[in-house]
C-alpha positions in Angstrom: 29.9 -0.4 -6.3 28.1 2.8 -7.2 30.3 3.1 -10.3 28.8 -0.1 -11.7 25.4 1.4 -12.3 24.1 4.8 -13.4 21.6 6.6 -11.2 18.7 5.6 -13.5 19.7 2.0 -13.3 19.8 2.2 -9.5 16.3 3.6 -9.6 15.1 0.5 -11.4 17.0 -1.8 -9.0 15.4 -0.1 -6.0 12.0 -0.2 -7.8 12.3 -3.9 -8.5 13.1 -4.5 -4.8 10.2 -2.3 -3.4 7.3 -3.6 -5.6 7.4 -7.2 -4.4 7.8 -6.0 -0.8 4.8 -3.7 -1.2 2.8 -6.6 -2.6 3.8 -8.8 0.3 2.8 -6.1 2.8 -0.6 -5.7 1.1 -1.3 -9.5 1.2 -0.3 -9.7 4.8 -2.6 -6.7 5.6 -5.5 -8.4 3.9 -4.9 -11.8 5.6 -4.2 -10.7 9.1 -6.1 -7.4 9.6 -9.1 -8.7 7.6 -9.6 -5.8 5.3 -13.2 -6.0 4.0 -14.2 -8.8 6.4 -17.9 -8.7 7.3 -18.9 -8.5 10.9 -21.0 -11.3 12.4 -24.0 -8.9 12.8 -24.1 -8.3 9.1 -24.3 -12.0 8.3 -27.3 -12.5 10.7 -29.3 -9.6 9.3 -32.4 -10.6 7.3 
């Protein structure tokens, strides 16, 4: 199958596969780990 595409074309194939996966990982990190979430103490401060 490697004879079907040139190395440069394989680079773009891999790039188009990695970018959505990286976006999915970023969104899951934000949702589940709570990046930037305020603590309860911050909300109660005057």
